[in-house]
N, C-alpha and C positions, 0 to 999 in steps of 0.2 A: 932613625925615627926620633922625633922630638920627645924629650923627657921633661915633664913639669914636676919640679920638686916643691912640695908644700908641707905644712905641718899636718893638715887634716884634709882628707877627701871625704865628701859626703856624696853617696850615690842615691839619687832620687829627689826630684824637685817638687814633691808634694808638701802637704802641711807640716809633717814631721821634719822632713829634710830641710826645708827653708828655715824653719824655726831653729833647728840645730846648727845650721851653718852660720846664721847671724849671731847666735849666742857664743859659739866658738870664736868667731872673728872678733867679737867685742872683748874677748879675753886676751887679745893680742896674737892669736894664732893666725897663720896664713891658711886660707881655706879655699878649696876648689869644689864646687858643687857640680856634679855630672848629671845631666838630664837627657834622656834619649830622645824625647820628643822635641819638636821645633819650639814649643812654648812650655815652660814649666806650669804646674798647677792647673792642668786641664780639669781634673776632678773637682777642684775647688770651684771652678767656674760654673759647673753644672749642678752643684749641690744645692739642695733646698729650692729646687725649681729655678735656679739661677740667682737665688737671693742669699744663699750661704748662711745656714743656721750654725754659727761657729762655736757656740758653747751653750751651757744651761745655767739656770739660776739655782740648781740644787747644790748642796755642799755637804762636807763632812762625811759621816757614816752613811747618810742617805745617798750621797753621790757614789760612794764606793759600792753600795749594794746594787746599783743599777748595772754593774758589770758582772754580777754573780760573785759568789764567795771567793773562788780561787783567783779570778782575774782582778777582782777588786782589791784583794790582799796584795797582789803584786803591784798594783798601781798606787797603793796607799802613800808611799813616800813621794812619788812624782806629783800626785794630786795635792799633797800637802804643800809642796814647794811652789806649784803653779795651780792654785784653785781657780774656778771659774771667775771669781772677782778679779784675780790678777790677769787673766786673759782679757777681760773687759778693759781694765786699766791699760794694758799693753797696747791694744788696738786703738784705744782712744788717744794715747800718746802718739801713735803713728798716724793720727788724723782721720780715724774711722769712727765717728760717733755711733753708738749702738743703742738698741732699745729692746725691752722685754716684750714678748708676745705670748699668746696662749700656749699651754702645755710646757711652761717654764723654758721656752726657747728664747734665744738671743740672736737678733739679726742686725745688720747695718741699717741705720736709719734710711740710707739711700736705697735700700732694697736691692743693691747690686753686689753680686759676688765678686765682680771685677775689682771693686774697691778693696776687698779683703786681700785678694791676690796681689794687687798693686802695692799694698802696704807691706806685705811680706817681702816682695822683691825689692822695694825701696829700703827696707831694713837690712837686707843682705848687701845691697850696694853701699849704703851709708856706713855699714860696719866694716866693709872691706872684703867681704866674701865675694868671690868671683863665680858667676854662674856660667856654665858651659852648656848651652843647649845643643841639640842634635849631636850629643856625645854619649852614645850608649856604652855601658860597661860590658866589655867582652869577656874578660877573665880577671880574676883577682888571686894573687898568691902572696905569700910572706916569705921573704928571702933570709929570714933569721934576724933581721934588724929593721926592715921596712916592709910596708905593703907596696906591691907593684900592681897597679890597675891598668890594664891594657884597654885602649879605646881606638877608634879610627883616627883620632887626632893625636895619637902618640900615647906614651905611658905617663901615668901620674904616680909619683913616688911619694909616700907619706909615712910618718910615724904612726898616725891614727887613721882609722877608717870607720866611717859611720854608714851602716846599711839601713837605708830608709826608702826602699824600693816599692813598698806597698804590697798589695795582695793580688787577687784575681778579679775583683769586682770592677764593673764598667770597663771591659777590655777596649772599648772604642777610645778611651782616654790613654791607651798605651799600657794598661796594666796587664802583665802577662806572667806575674809570679817569678820574674827573673832572680829575685833575691833569694828564693828558696834554694836554688842549686848552689849559689855562692855560699850561703850559710852551711849547707850540707858539706861543701868541700872543706870546711873547717871543723867537721865532726858534729854539727848540730842536727838535732832531730826536728823534722817538720811534721807536726800533728796533721791529721787528715783535714783537708780544707773543704768548706761548704759555702754556698751562697747564703748570705744573711741580709736582713732588711730588704727583702724582695717581696713583691706581690705573690699571692698564693693562687695556684691553679686549682679550681674547684669545678667539678663536672655536674654537680646536682642541679637539676632544672630550676628549683625554686630560687637558688642563689643567682643563676644567670638571669632569671626573670625580674630580679630586683635591680638590674643594671641602672646605674645613675643615682641610686639612693645612698645617702650618708646617714649613719646612725651615731648618736651621741649617748653617752651614759650607759652603754651596753658592755658587759664584760665578755671578753673573748679569752679563752685559755687553750694552751697546747697541752695535750695529754700524752703520757707515755703508753707503752703497749699494755700496761696493767690498769690504765685509766687514772693514774696519778697525775696531778697537775704539775707541769714543768714550769710554765710561765703564765702569768695572769695579767691581763691588761684591760683597763677601762679607758679606752682612747677611741677617737673616731674610726669608723669602719666604712669603707667605700665598696659598694657592690659594682663589679665591672662585667664586661662580656666574657672575661676569662676567669673570673672568680672573685677574689677579695683583695682589696688594696687598702691604703690608708695606714696610719701609724700602728693600730693594734694588730692587724694581720701581718704586716711587714715585720713587726717585732718578734713574731712567732716563727718566721721562716727558717732561722737557724736551727731551731729545735726540730722542725719537720724534716729538714734535709739531713740533719745528723742522725735521725732515727731511720732514714730511708722511707719516709712517709709516716703518716699518723692521723690522729683526729684533732679537730679543734671544736671547742664547745662554746655555744652561745648561752649566756644568761641575760635575758632581756630585762630582768628586774633584780639587779644584783644587791640592791639595798634592803631586800626583804627575803626572809627564809621561805621555803616552800610551804611550811606549816602556816606562817603568818599570812602568806598570800592566799592560801586556800580558805582560811578563816574570813579574809576580806571578801573573797568571792561569794562565800555562803551568805554573808550579810547583804551583799548587793543583790543576790538572787531572791532573797526574801522581800526586798523592797521594789525591785524593778524587773519582775518576771517577764515582761513583754520585750525587753531589750535583747539584742543579739549578743552572742558570747564575745564577739570582738570588742564590745564595750568594756570588758573587764581589763583589757590590756592598756598599758600606759598611753595617755593621750599624746605624749611626746614622740611616740613611734609613728612614722608615716603610715597612712592608710594601707598602702600596698604591703608594707611589712606586717601589719596586723592581720591582713587578709591571708598572707602566706602562713603565718603562725597557726591561725585557726584551721587553715586548710590542712596543714601537716598533722594537726591534732584530730582531724575529721570531725570538726565541730562547726563547720561553716553554716550548716542549716539549723543549728540549735538556738533556742532562746534560753534565757536564764530559768524559765519555768520548767524546762525539761533537761536541765544541765545536771545529769546524774553523776554518781561517784566515779564511774568508769570514764566518763567524758572529762571530769575534772582532772583525773590522773593523767589522761592523755595531754590535756592542755598544760598541766604543770610541767610535764616532761618537755613539751615543745617550748615552754616559756623559760624554764630554769636549766634545762639539760639537753639542749638541741645540739646534736653532734653531726659533723660532716667529715667525710674522709678527704684528706689532702695528700696526694701522692708526691707532689713536688711544688716548689715555688717556680717562678718564671726564670730562675737560673741566674748565672753570673752576669749576663747581658743587662739584667734589670736590678741586680743586687747593689746596694750602696756600700756594703762592706763584705769582708771575707771572714768567716769563722774558721779558726785554725791558723797554723803558721809555726814560727820558731817556738819550740817548747820553752815555757817560761822558767822552768827550774834550771835551765842552762844559761840564764841571764841574771846578772846581779841587779835587783830592782832599785838599789840606791845609786847606781852609776849607769845602768844600761850597758855595762861592759859584758862581753861574752865571758862565761866561766871556762870556756874551752880554748880561747885564743886571746892572749893579751893584746890590747890595742884595737880590738874590734868591738865597736858599739852597735847596738841594734835599737831601732825605735819605730813607732808608728805601726801601720797595718801589717808589716812583715812579721810582727809578733803575733802570738796566739791570743789576741785581744779583740773583742767586739762588744759594743754596747747597744742599747736601744736607740730608736730615732729620737732626736731632740738635742743634737749638738754634742752628744756624749763621745762620739768617735773622733770628732775634731778635737775635743777637749783632751782625750787620751793621746792623740797625736802630738798636740802642742806640748803637753806635760812631759811625755817621754822624750820628745825632741829637745826640750829644754834641759833635761837631766843629761842626755847624751852630749849635747853641746857644751855643757858645763864641765865635763870631764875629759872629752876627747882631745 
């Protein structure tokens, strides 16, 4: 069987793997990238609705915080070496002009994810890294001096091996978590995996009845079993025939899945405390007694949403003249603390990323080298790293890929 001898083998032709391969090759290393699908970068092509939100405008400590304390601390060095501004400069050098959009997102001006993928593939080609499509990694072993990667096309023998095989999200792109078993064969721990950045399945009729409505400026929070806030988001919320989608609900999916189900809480007036809001309502009641109670809710809310809130509060037939204390308390709860039970997200088929993966304490954050096997580097979604919607997961993939490629 044919044996291919190179300095570095990269397994996985996604964002992290492509970035790592080009960086390593530009250091003068001979690089072979193994991709099991017919085409690399399928997940890149479908990201952002086919437009590819490839990074964010956030920076520094604020950027770190988006990944949570533990994951952000692990990423600190990588994000310092390749911050979002450097990602933007890199792609613009590769001929992909970018622009900032709402919610601190960065997209190609062309609005085509294909341009991002083509730039990454061109960078690999120009750097000398060779991409082997339709070449799945079957097994990987270390013979004491080299890695031996077996594939249907023969063995690839290398001094260094970069594992960038991704997670379990979007299995239609070929993601099957293959890298987890490879990492485990070298002694690595795989933390429990969950779908993240996925729409939420909600059964409550009022949610289903608002299908098609988008809310802005409404705070949505995931709660633990004691009612403590885990994650808080004030981002768009889309009501669907299956429940909740859009940036805010999808950002909470990892929390919901990790707990095995839980509650999410709506705050329709996050800029005001309950006390201030009630005082405002009392002033309005004194001056506008003939108005319906729905008039108290923000005019920015769609009519159907306001009707749903007053219906939940059992205030739909009341005017401000007979809006007594008990009714005010019901409406305050419906406005500031409306909770719905969410048992699951829509799962890995609809998840943009995977929560969980190779345990971070087993990887050196300054090199991305395994602490358990010399010469083995890990980057991208195979690691226990996930961030919110908004380019954060591509940013982490590029940054960890850059570090791995700089050392492999």
